[in-house]
Backbone bond lengths (Angstrom), bond angles and torsions (degrees), N, CA, C in turn:
res aa  C-N    CA-C-N  psi(-1)  N-CA   C-N-CA  omega(-1)  CA-C   N-CA-C  phi
1 X - - - 1.446 - - 1.531 108.08 -
2 X 1.313 116.29 121.42 1.469 121.45 -178.46 1.522 110.33 -70.73
3 X 1.331 114.85 144.55 1.458 120.63 176.83 1.521 108.58 -129.10
4 X 1.343 114.97 139.57 1.456 121.57 -176.22 1.524 109.44 -130.29
5 X 1.332 116.26 124.86 1.459 122.40 -179.55 1.527 109.60 -135.59
6 X 1.316 116.10 151.31 1.456 121.00 174.20 1.517 112.84 100.31
7 X 1.330 113.61 167.21 1.464 122.29 178.66 1.524 108.03 -124.08
8 X 1.322 115.38 134.84 1.463 121.92 -176.70 1.524 109.72 -134.19
9 X 1.314 115.73 153.09 1.469 121.96 176.37 1.523 109.23 -118.01
10 X 1.328 114.43 131.98 1.466 121.34 179.22 1.521 108.66 -141.05
11 X 1.329 114.82 -179.52 1.466 121.46 175.41 1.512 109.09 -127.03
12 X 1.326 115.87 143.48 1.462 121.63 172.99 1.520 107.48 -97.91
13 X 1.334 116.45 144.26 1.463 118.42 175.83 1.529 109.53 -85.85
14 X 1.312 117.13 -179.56 1.473 120.89 -175.34 1.523 112.71 -66.08
15 X 1.335 117.88 -19.31 1.468 121.39 177.28 1.525 112.46 -90.34
16 X 1.337 116.82 -1.98 1.458 120.74 179.37 1.515 114.07 88.94
17 X 1.327 117.62 12.79 1.458 120.55 177.90 1.522 109.15 -87.94
18 X 1.313 114.98 140.80 1.465 119.38 177.89 1.514 109.99 -151.27
19 X 1.320 114.37 152.96 1.454 120.27 175.84 1.516 109.98 -73.65
20 X 1.323 114.13 157.03 1.459 122.60 176.18 1.521 105.88 -124.55
21 X 1.329 118.33 141.46 1.471 119.84 -178.68 1.533 112.24 -53.28
22 X 1.311 115.90 140.40 1.466 121.45 -179.07 1.536 112.66 -54.43
23 X 1.353 119.91 -41.45 1.469 118.20 178.53 1.533 112.37 -62.54
24 X 1.324 117.64 -31.65 1.468 121.21 178.94 1.523 110.22 -71.86
25 X 1.339 116.52 -41.87 1.461 119.70 177.55 1.521 110.26 -62.12
26 X 1.340 116.27 -40.74 1.469 120.26 179.05 1.526 110.91 -65.32
27 X 1.322 117.46 -41.26 1.467 120.68 179.54 1.528 110.86 -60.01
28 X 1.320 116.98 -40.40 1.465 120.44 178.25 1.524 110.36 -71.72
29 X 1.338 117.36 -40.81 1.471 121.11 179.49 1.522 111.52 -63.34
30 X 1.338 117.77 -29.93 1.463 122.03 -179.36 1.530 112.72 -78.98
31 X 1.313 117.35 -6.51 1.467 121.73 177.75 1.534 109.68 -71.37
32 X 1.344 117.95 158.19 1.473 119.77 178.46 1.535 112.81 -54.53
33 X 1.323 117.76 -41.76 1.464 121.01 178.13 1.521 109.41 -72.91
34 X 1.332 116.37 -43.59 1.449 122.88 174.19 1.509 116.95 74.10
35 X 1.317 118.09 -4.81 1.458 120.22 -176.86 1.512 113.08 -130.72
36 X 1.323 116.41 -47.14 1.460 120.71 -171.21 1.517 111.77 -83.99
37 X 1.321 115.08 138.60 1.457 122.42 169.98 1.521 106.91 -140.65
38 X 1.312 116.53 166.69 1.460 121.98 -174.67 1.516 110.46 -119.03
39 X 1.318 116.13 138.39 1.463 122.68 176.60 1.523 107.33 -119.97
40 X 1.330 116.61 131.61 1.457 121.87 176.77 1.516 109.30 -146.54
41 X 1.319 115.80 178.10 1.464 119.65 178.94 1.517 109.82 -79.61
42 X 1.337 115.58 153.13 1.453 121.47 176.33 1.520 110.60 -99.63
43 X 1.318 115.95 172.92 1.456 120.16 177.55 1.521 111.09 -69.71
44 X 1.329 115.50 -35.13 1.452 119.75 170.90 1.524 106.51 -88.56
45 X 1.288 117.72 -179.02 1.467 120.77 -177.49 1.536 109.67 -81.83
46 X 1.320 115.27 69.87 1.456 122.29 179.03 1.518 108.41 -147.85
47 X 1.322 115.99 176.98 1.456 122.12 175.34 1.515 108.79 -110.84
48 X 1.324 116.00 148.93 1.459 121.88 177.86 1.521 108.18 -115.78
49 X 1.341 115.20 138.27 1.464 121.19 -178.88 1.529 108.15 -124.19
50 X 1.342 115.72 127.07 1.461 122.71 -177.94 1.514 110.39 -123.99
51 X 1.330 116.97 137.47 1.468 121.27 167.50 1.528 106.86 -67.37
52 X 1.325 116.95 159.25 1.467 120.92 -174.73 1.525 112.87 -54.95
53 X 1.336 118.99 -45.05 1.472 120.53 -176.31 1.529 111.25 -64.34
54 X 1.316 117.75 -37.62 1.458 119.93 178.84 1.530 111.15 -75.64
55 X 1.332 116.88 -31.37 1.463 120.34 173.41 1.530 109.64 -62.23
56 X 1.326 116.48 -41.66 1.465 120.50 178.35 1.522 111.06 -60.38
57 X 1.336 116.87 -39.56 1.470 120.65 177.43 1.527 111.09 -65.17
58 X 1.331 116.41 -41.14 1.461 120.25 177.89 1.530 110.06 -61.48
59 X 1.325 116.73 -43.06 1.462 120.02 177.36 1.530 110.65 -59.79
60 X 1.334 117.36 -38.84 1.467 120.66 179.05 1.520 111.90 -62.30
61 X 1.321 115.75 -38.58 1.470 119.46 177.04 1.525 109.71 -61.20
62 X 1.311 116.88 -45.63 1.464 120.32 179.55 1.522 111.64 -67.97
63 X 1.327 117.63 -30.37 1.466 120.54 177.44 1.522 111.75 -62.72
64 X 1.343 116.85 -24.51 1.464 120.35 -178.36 1.533 112.77 -84.27
65 X 1.327 117.73 -5.82 1.465 120.68 179.42 1.524 108.75 -81.60
66 X 1.342 117.22 125.51 1.472 119.39 179.92 1.536 111.75 -58.17
67 X 1.326 117.08 142.94 1.465 120.91 -178.17 1.524 112.57 -64.39
68 X 1.326 117.34 -17.72 1.459 120.43 179.73 1.522 112.60 -89.40
69 X 1.332 117.71 0.01 1.467 122.69 178.76 1.528 108.51 -81.95
70 X 1.333 116.05 102.51 1.463 121.35 -174.79 1.524 112.60 -60.56
71 X 1.332 117.66 -44.39 1.459 120.36 -179.85 1.526 111.16 -67.35
72 X 1.320 117.07 -37.80 1.464 120.79 177.58 1.523 111.48 -62.58
73 X 1.332 116.10 -42.11 1.471 119.83 177.25 1.520 110.70 -64.25
74 X 1.333 116.34 -41.19 1.476 120.06 -179.66 1.527 110.34 -63.66
75 X 1.316 117.20 -43.29 1.464 120.08 178.59 1.526 110.76 -64.73
76 X 1.328 117.13 -44.58 1.468 120.80 178.71 1.532 110.36 -59.90
77 X 1.317 116.71 -39.93 1.469 120.92 178.86 1.528 110.99 -58.15
78 X 1.327 116.07 -42.90 1.466 120.27 -179.67 1.526 111.40 -71.19
79 X 1.322 116.67 -49.61 1.463 120.43 -176.50 1.525 111.20 -63.24
80 X 1.331 117.23 -50.71 1.460 120.78 -174.90 1.525 112.49 -84.92
81 X 1.330 116.90 -27.28 1.453 120.15 178.69 1.517 113.49 -68.54
82 X 1.328 116.97 -23.63 1.468 121.48 178.33 1.528 112.43 -103.23
83 X 1.329 117.43 -2.38 1.469 121.30 -174.77 1.520 111.46 -73.37
84 X 1.330 114.13 142.76 1.463 121.02 177.80 1.529 108.86 -138.01
85 X 1.343 116.27 130.68 1.467 117.90 172.28 1.526 108.20 -75.89
86 X 1.308 116.25 139.09 1.464 121.10 -176.88 1.527 110.06 -135.66
87 X 1.315 114.82 169.23 1.467 123.04 173.36 1.521 106.91 -146.93
88 X 1.311 117.13 154.02 1.462 120.88 177.38 1.525 109.89 -71.51
89 X 1.334 116.32 145.45 1.459 119.34 173.76 1.534 108.69 -79.91
90 X 1.322 117.15 -177.27 1.467 121.26 -176.05 1.521 112.93 -63.47
91 X 1.332 117.48 -22.35 1.464 121.32 178.16 1.531 111.93 -92.94
92 X 1.336 117.89 5.96 1.462 121.40 179.34 1.513 113.37 77.84
93 X 1.322 116.29 23.33 1.464 120.28 -179.47 1.523 110.54 -99.09
94 X 1.311 113.80 159.20 1.452 122.36 173.87 1.531 107.24 -107.84
95 X 1.316 116.71 146.06 1.458 121.86 176.94 1.519 107.68 -106.01
96 X 1.329 115.75 116.66 1.466 120.56 177.65 1.525 108.51 -94.86
97 X 1.309 115.56 118.21 1.466 119.87 -179.06 1.527 111.03 -65.75
98 X 1.303 114.86 153.11 1.461 122.31 -174.30 1.527 112.62 -53.58
99 X 1.332 118.08 -46.72 1.470 119.65 -177.78 1.526 111.58 -61.88
100 X 1.332 117.12 -36.24 1.464 120.46 178.27 1.524 110.59 -71.19
101 X 1.325 117.53 -41.99 1.474 120.72 177.18 1.521 110.31 -60.50
102 X 1.320 116.85 -42.76 1.466 120.41 179.75 1.525 111.18 -63.75
103 X 1.333 117.58 -43.06 1.466 121.21 178.66 1.528 110.83 -57.29
104 X 1.336 115.87 -44.61 1.463 120.93 -175.78 1.527 113.06 -87.38
105 X 1.330 117.86 -4.61 1.461 120.67 -178.83 1.523 113.06 70.97
106 X 1.322 117.20 24.85 1.465 121.02 -177.22 1.518 109.81 -82.23
107 X 1.341 114.00 121.26 1.451 120.30 175.02 1.528 109.44 -115.32
108 X 1.327 116.68 -53.15 1.467 119.65 -179.55 1.525 111.62 -140.39
109 X 1.330 118.06 -70.57 1.465 121.21 -173.91 1.528 110.96 -77.56
110 X 1.334 115.21 129.63 1.460 121.02 -178.54 1.522 110.73 -127.04
111 X 1.315 114.52 156.22 1.461 122.46 172.82 1.523 106.14 -121.75
112 X 1.328 115.64 130.35 1.463 122.09 178.53 1.521 106.99 -109.72
113 X 1.333 116.50 126.54 1.459 122.08 -175.90 1.525 109.29 -123.04
114 X 1.336 116.63 122.02 1.461 121.28 177.38 1.515 111.01 -79.23
115 X 1.330 116.52 135.12 1.469 122.38 179.77 1.531 110.79 -130.43
116 X 1.298 116.61 48.93 1.466 125.70 179.04 1.527 111.85 68.30
117 X 1.346 119.05 -81.28 1.465 120.69 -173.15 1.529 113.62 -91.46
118 X 1.311 117.80 -0.14 1.464 122.40 176.70 1.518 108.40 -160.40
119 X 1.324 116.65 173.55 1.460 118.55 172.99 1.514 109.31 -133.03
120 X 1.326 114.38 157.24 1.456 121.53 -179.65 1.519 109.59 -108.40
121 X 1.324 115.14 148.51 1.453 121.91 173.44 1.524 106.66 -119.91
122 X 1.310 115.96 120.84 1.466 122.87 -177.26 1.528 109.95 -118.82
123 X 1.314 116.30 147.41 1.460 119.72 162.00 1.521 104.78 -65.31
124 X 1.329 117.83 135.63 1.469 120.78 -174.87 1.526 112.00 -54.36
125 X 1.341 117.08 -41.17 1.476 119.91 -178.70 1.532 111.02 -66.94
126 X 1.338 116.65 -39.14 1.474 120.65 179.52 1.524 110.81 -65.66
127 X 1.325 117.25 -40.77 1.472 120.75 179.96 1.518 110.51 -63.74
128 X 1.322 116.55 -43.20 1.457 120.13 179.45 1.525 110.55 -64.59
129 X 1.310 116.88 -41.40 1.472 121.26 178.29 1.543 110.11 -62.50
130 X 1.333 117.07 -45.91 1.467 120.96 180.00 1.524 111.04 -63.58
131 X 1.326 115.91 -40.08 1.471 119.83 179.57 1.519 111.23 -63.36
132 X 1.336 116.16 -43.78 1.467 119.95 -179.85 1.521 112.55 -69.83
133 X 1.333 117.19 -30.65 1.464 121.24 -178.35 1.532 112.67 -80.76
134 X 1.320 117.38 -15.78 1.462 121.21 -177.60 1.529 110.35 -70.61
135 X 1.338 116.20 150.20 1.471 119.24 174.70 1.529 109.83 -62.11
136 X 1.338 117.32 162.86 1.467 119.73 177.25 1.534 110.87 -57.28
137 X 1.333 116.10 147.80 1.456 121.54 -175.76 1.531 112.90 -56.31
138 X 1.342 117.94 -38.37 1.464 119.16 -179.36 1.530 111.13 -64.89
139 X 1.325 118.17 -34.93 1.465 122.27 178.37 1.533 109.97 -68.77
140 X 1.333 115.96 -43.22 1.463 120.32 177.52 1.531 109.76 -59.62
141 X 1.330 116.96 -45.68 1.466 121.51 -179.41 1.525 111.04 -62.00
142 X 1.327 118.11 -45.00 1.463 121.19 179.18 1.524 111.22 -59.80
143 X 1.316 116.86 -46.79 1.469 120.50 -178.50 1.524 111.62 -66.47
144 X 1.317 117.09 -39.75 1.458 120.79 -179.81 1.525 110.34 -66.66
145 X 1.330 117.41 -45.57 1.464 120.42 179.13 1.522 111.12 -63.23
146 X 1.324 117.95 -37.39 1.465 121.36 176.67 1.528 110.01 -63.02
147 X 1.302 117.83 -43.94 1.462 121.52 178.52 1.528 110.69 -61.11
148 X 1.330 116.62 -43.00 1.467 120.54 178.22 1.521 110.19 -61.46
149 X 1.331 116.75 -47.86 1.471 120.51 179.69 1.524 110.99 -61.77
150 X 1.327 117.67 -43.39 1.466 122.14 -177.85 1.528 112.44 -65.60
151 X 1.320 117.64 -25.39 1.454 121.87 -177.60 1.525 113.86 -101.19
152 X 1.329 116.69 0.10 1.459 121.42 179.66 1.540 108.30 -74.45
153 X 1.336 117.94 136.36 1.466 119.45 176.64 1.525 110.42 -58.19
154 X 1.317 115.74 144.35 1.469 121.41 -178.81 1.531 110.31 -57.31
155 X 1.343 114.61 139.41 1.453 121.42 178.94 1.522 114.17 84.02
156 X 1.338 116.17 3.56 1.467 119.45 -179.39 1.517 109.57 -106.55
157 X 1.300 117.57 110.68 1.471 122.27 175.71 1.508 113.80 65.35
158 X 1.343 115.24 178.92 1.467 120.92 -178.18 1.494 111.29 -92.09
């Protein structure tokens, strides 16, 4: 299972090619497939990149959504309708297709953010805007921990 940590800054060229951090390339290369990864749109104005094994897990989550769930179908349409299988070129670069670059507002400067089982690619300006618009970190932590506690099965932990 590939793991991605850290934040990196890179540039995309006019064709949408950009470097990917060496630890991320190694994490994908160490996967059983070792070559293929998936790029799709994120919930925020960014792109999400998954190694094949984690993409398979994401598909399993969507497989559990009932076909009559209208919102689930709409989300699946967006996530999978924009998804593209990719591979690194000989220089270790990723090619971001035009429609994905347009969705994320990527022109040149990008920020890559590792999120454990996948990484995000942001236009640098969009990432800064999202970071500034986010609630303070302590508030995010309190709300997240409350959600975890509220969803923990009864009798499990404090």
